C-alpha positions as CSV (number, residue, x, y, z in Angstrom):
1,M,5.0,251.5,159.3
2,S,7.4,249.1,161.9
3,E,9.5,252.7,163.3
4,Q,6.3,254.2,165.3
5,S,5.6,257.5,165.8
6,N,3.5,258.6,169.5
7,M,1.2,261.4,168.2
8,T,-0.4,261.2,171.8
9,G,1.5,264.0,172.8
10,S,4.3,263.3,175.7
11,S,6.3,265.7,176.8
12,G,9.1,264.7,174.0
13,D,6.5,264.6,171.7
14,A,5.4,268.7,172.6
15,E,8.4,270.3,171.6
16,R,8.1,267.8,168.3
17,I,7.3,270.2,165.3
18,Y,5.3,268.1,162.5
19,Y,4.6,270.1,159.7
20,V,0.6,268.7,158.4
21,H,-0.9,269.0,154.9
22,G,0.4,272.9,155.1
23,K,0.9,274.1,158.8
24,F,3.9,273.4,161.3
25,L,2.8,272.0,164.2
26,P,3.4,270.5,168.1
27,A,3.6,267.0,167.5
28,D,0.6,267.1,169.7
29,K,-1.3,269.2,167.7
30,A,-0.9,267.3,164.3
31,V,-4.0,265.5,163.5
32,I,-5.4,264.4,160.7
33,P,-9.2,263.6,159.5
34,V,-10.8,260.5,160.3
35,D,-12.2,260.3,157.1
36,D,-8.7,260.1,155.4
37,L,-8.2,257.1,153.8
38,A,-5.1,256.7,155.5
39,V,-7.4,256.8,158.7
40,I,-10.0,254.2,157.5
41,R,-8.1,252.0,154.9
42,G,-4.5,251.9,155.3
43,I,-3.7,254.6,152.2
44,G,-1.5,256.2,151.0
45,V,2.8,256.1,151.3
46,C,5.6,256.8,153.0
47,D,9.6,257.0,153.2
48,L,12.0,257.0,156.2
49,M,15.3,258.5,155.3
50,R,17.8,259.4,158.1
51,T,19.8,262.6,158.9
52,F,23.7,262.6,159.3
53,K,26.0,265.9,160.7
54,G,22.1,267.4,160.3
55,T,21.5,266.8,156.4
56,P,19.2,264.7,155.3
57,L,21.3,261.3,153.2
58,F,20.0,260.6,150.1
59,L,17.3,263.6,149.9
60,R,16.6,263.0,146.3
61,E,16.1,259.3,145.7
62,H,14.1,259.1,148.8
63,V,11.5,262.0,147.5
64,E,11.7,260.4,143.9
65,R,11.0,256.7,146.2
66,L,7.8,258.6,147.6
67,V,6.8,259.6,144.8
68,E,7.1,256.9,142.6
69,S,4.8,254.5,145.3
70,A,2.4,257.5,145.4
71,R,2.0,256.9,141.8
72,A,2.4,252.9,141.8
73,V,-0.8,253.1,143.9
74,E,-2.8,256.2,141.5
75,L,-2.7,258.5,144.3
76,D,-2.0,261.9,142.2
77,I,0.4,264.2,143.0
78,R,0.1,267.7,143.5
79,W,3.8,268.3,145.2
80,S,6.7,268.3,142.5
81,C,10.0,266.5,144.4
82,E,11.7,269.9,145.3
83,E,8.6,271.6,146.5
84,I,8.6,268.0,149.2
85,E,12.8,268.5,149.3
86,N,12.3,272.1,150.7
87,I,8.8,271.2,152.9
88,I,11.3,268.1,154.9
89,M,14.1,271.0,154.5
90,E,11.3,273.6,156.7
91,T,10.5,271.1,158.7
92,L,14.1,270.2,160.0
93,D,14.7,273.5,160.7
94,K,12.0,274.1,163.2
95,N,13.3,271.3,165.0
96,P,16.6,271.9,166.3
97,S,16.9,270.5,169.5
98,I,17.3,266.8,167.5
99,N,20.5,266.2,167.3
100,E,20.1,263.3,164.2
101,S,16.9,263.0,162.8
102,N,14.9,260.1,161.5
103,I,12.8,261.6,158.5
104,R,9.5,260.6,157.6
105,T,7.6,261.9,154.5
106,I,3.6,260.3,154.1
107,I,1.2,260.8,151.2
108,T,-1.9,259.4,152.9
109,G,-4.9,258.7,150.4
110,G,-6.7,262.0,151.7
111,S,-10.6,262.1,152.7
112,S,-13.4,260.6,150.6
113,S,-16.5,260.9,150.1
114,N,-17.4,257.2,150.1
115,F,-14.8,256.2,152.6
116,M,-13.1,253.4,149.3
117,T,-11.8,255.3,146.7
118,P,-9.1,258.5,146.4
119,N,-10.8,261.4,145.3
120,G,-7.6,262.9,144.5
121,N,-7.4,265.0,147.4
122,P,-3.9,263.9,149.2
123,R,-2.9,265.0,152.7
124,L,1.3,265.3,152.3
125,L,3.2,265.1,156.2
126,V,6.8,265.4,157.4
127,L,7.6,263.4,160.7
128,I,10.7,264.9,162.2
129,T,11.9,261.9,165.3
130,P,15.5,261.1,167.2
131,I,16.9,258.2,165.5
132,P,16.5,255.0,167.9
133,P,20.1,253.4,169.4
134,I,20.4,250.2,167.8
135,P,22.6,247.7,169.5
136,V,25.7,247.4,169.0
137,H,25.7,244.2,169.5
138,W,23.9,243.7,166.3
139,Y,27.1,244.1,164.4
140,E,29.8,242.6,166.4
141,K,28.3,239.0,167.2
142,G,25.0,239.5,164.1
143,I,21.5,238.9,164.4
144,K,18.8,235.8,164.1
145,V,16.0,236.1,161.7
146,I,13.5,233.8,161.0
147,T,11.1,233.5,158.0
148,V,7.4,233.9,157.2
149,P,5.4,233.2,154.7
150,F,4.3,236.7,152.5
151,Q,4.3,238.8,149.4
152,R,3.9,242.4,149.1
153,D,1.3,243.2,147.1
154,I,2.9,246.0,145.2
155,P,6.4,245.7,145.6
156,K,6.7,249.0,144.0
157,A,5.1,251.0,146.3
158,K,6.3,251.8,150.4
159,S,3.4,251.4,151.6
160,L,1.4,252.6,154.9
161,S,-0.4,249.2,155.1
162,Y,2.6,246.9,157.8
163,M,-0.5,244.9,159.3
164,K,1.8,241.5,158.1
165,A,5.2,243.5,158.6
166,S,3.9,244.2,162.3
167,L,2.4,241.4,162.9
168,A,5.7,238.7,161.5
169,L,8.0,241.4,163.6
170,K,5.9,240.4,166.4
171,Q,6.8,236.9,166.0
172,A,9.8,237.4,165.5
173,G,10.8,239.0,168.7
174,A,8.5,235.9,170.3
175,A,11.5,233.5,169.0
176,H,14.3,235.6,170.3
177,A,14.5,236.8,166.6
178,S,15.5,241.0,165.2
179,E,13.7,240.3,161.5
180,A,11.4,238.8,160.3
181,L,12.1,237.9,156.3
182,Y,9.2,236.8,153.1
183,V,9.3,233.9,151.7
184,D,6.2,233.6,149.5
185,P,4.8,230.3,147.9
186,E,7.4,228.8,145.8
187,G,10.1,229.1,148.7
188,Y,11.6,231.9,148.1
189,V,13.3,234.5,149.9
190,T,12.8,238.3,148.9
191,E,13.3,240.9,151.4
192,G,12.2,241.4,155.5
193,T,9.5,243.5,156.8
194,T,11.7,246.9,156.7
195,S,15.0,245.4,154.9
196,N,16.4,243.9,152.0
197,L,18.3,241.0,152.0
198,F,22.0,240.2,151.0
199,A,23.5,236.8,150.6
200,F,27.0,236.0,149.7
201,V,26.9,232.2,147.4
202,N,29.8,231.0,146.4
203,E,32.3,234.7,147.0
204,T,29.2,236.2,144.5
205,L,26.7,238.3,146.3
206,V,22.9,238.0,145.6
207,T,20.6,240.2,146.5
208,A,16.9,239.8,144.9
209,E,16.0,242.1,141.8
210,H,13.1,241.5,141.1
211,G,9.2,241.2,143.7
212,V,10.9,243.4,146.8
213,L,11.0,247.5,147.8
214,K,14.3,248.4,146.4
215,G,15.8,250.3,149.2
216,I,18.1,252.8,149.0
217,T,21.1,251.6,151.2
218,R,20.7,248.5,149.2
219,K,21.7,250.3,146.0
220,A,24.9,252.1,147.6
221,I,25.5,248.7,149.2
222,L,25.6,247.4,145.1
223,K,27.5,250.2,143.8
224,A,30.0,249.5,146.2
225,A,30.2,245.9,146.8
226,G,30.1,246.0,143.2
227,E,34.2,247.1,143.3
228,K,35.0,244.4,145.1
229,F,32.9,240.7,144.5
230,P,30.4,239.6,142.3
231,V,27.0,241.1,142.1
232,G,24.1,238.5,141.3
233,M,20.2,239.7,140.9
234,R,18.1,237.3,141.6
235,T,15.8,235.7,144.2
236,L,17.5,233.4,146.8
237,H,15.6,229.9,147.5
238,L,15.0,229.2,151.4
239,D,17.0,225.5,151.1
240,E,20.3,228.1,149.7
241,L,19.8,231.1,151.9
242,Y,20.2,228.3,155.1
243,K,23.5,227.3,153.0
244,A,24.8,230.2,152.5
245,E,28.2,231.4,153.1
246,E,26.9,234.6,154.5
247,V,23.6,236.9,154.9
248,F,22.8,240.2,156.1
249,I,20.3,242.6,156.0
250,S,19.9,246.5,154.8
251,G,18.3,249.7,155.7
252,T,18.3,253.2,156.2
253,N,18.5,252.8,160.1
254,K,20.1,249.3,159.9
255,G,23.1,249.7,157.3
256,V,24.5,246.5,156.7
257,V,23.3,244.4,159.9
258,P,25.2,240.7,159.6
259,V,22.6,238.0,160.2
260,V,24.3,234.8,161.5
261,Q,21.3,232.7,162.1
262,V,18.0,232.0,159.9
263,D,15.4,230.0,161.9
264,D,17.2,226.6,163.2
265,Q,20.1,227.7,160.6
266,I,22.9,229.0,162.3
267,I,24.4,230.8,159.3
268,G,28.5,230.2,157.8
269,E,30.4,229.8,161.1
270,G,27.7,231.9,163.3
271,K,29.4,235.0,163.7
272,P,29.4,238.1,161.9
273,G,31.5,237.2,157.9
274,R,34.7,238.7,156.7
275,N,32.5,240.0,153.1
276,T,30.1,241.4,155.9
277,L,32.4,243.3,157.8
278,E,34.3,244.6,154.5
279,L,30.9,246.1,153.5
280,I,30.1,248.3,156.9
281,E,33.3,249.8,156.8
282,L,33.2,250.8,152.9
283,V,28.5,251.5,153.6
284,Q,30.0,253.6,156.9
285,K,32.9,255.1,154.7
286,N,30.5,256.1,152.1
287,R,28.5,257.9,154.7
288,V,25.7,255.4,154.0
289,F,25.6,254.4,157.5
290,C,27.5,255.9,160.3
């Protein structure tokens, strides 16, 4: 995952309580066996949600997506959605010192006798961490993003394997950009490393329908936008993205973030667009991101 959690036992981490496969443990004691496929092969799935006034936003939707991701990579699921939700809420209760939280829920591939294929014994983890601040200038001035050639192997699964995303974000940082967008071999732009992509083209809000991980925030944005703008569900070619009137990305922690530059191309007037700013207000009112 691009949002990293420190498991090494700093003083701040020691105050946190994580859920690790049936036990609630201090962060510096929260470990899994080294033969877990999540460790040796990156096999597993995850989901990230956040709280608002201590309550998880879209809890059921996130848990359902976690379970769907696990099924997409053929992991055996031993927990119902209700059981996972209860574990998440109990873990939150054990971390009262954290005001607003990121909640990372993970299902690992479990220990494996051949170190390759799951044996039907996945592990469930819940990690509670403070929400890191997002720079205010992202919303006031917009951000730059870059594009990189890449396609998700299993778009329906939010996989633990984020190696390409990590490298892409490092490349973005070197280019003074805040995010990297994936471009397929035909030149179509699908999504970001940790975000969904939207653009206004001829006053129509366009976002990819296929070949992407469909974010929970994305769903809420589409619902709100449908009352204000025409919506087109299709993938944009890079050339078309460069010429879009407005571009923005979305994510659980990010909300709606205006994009004013893609690679070396300035988008629109080089500042957050009118329609994007209106959508930011809409999602704030709906408590998608606050």
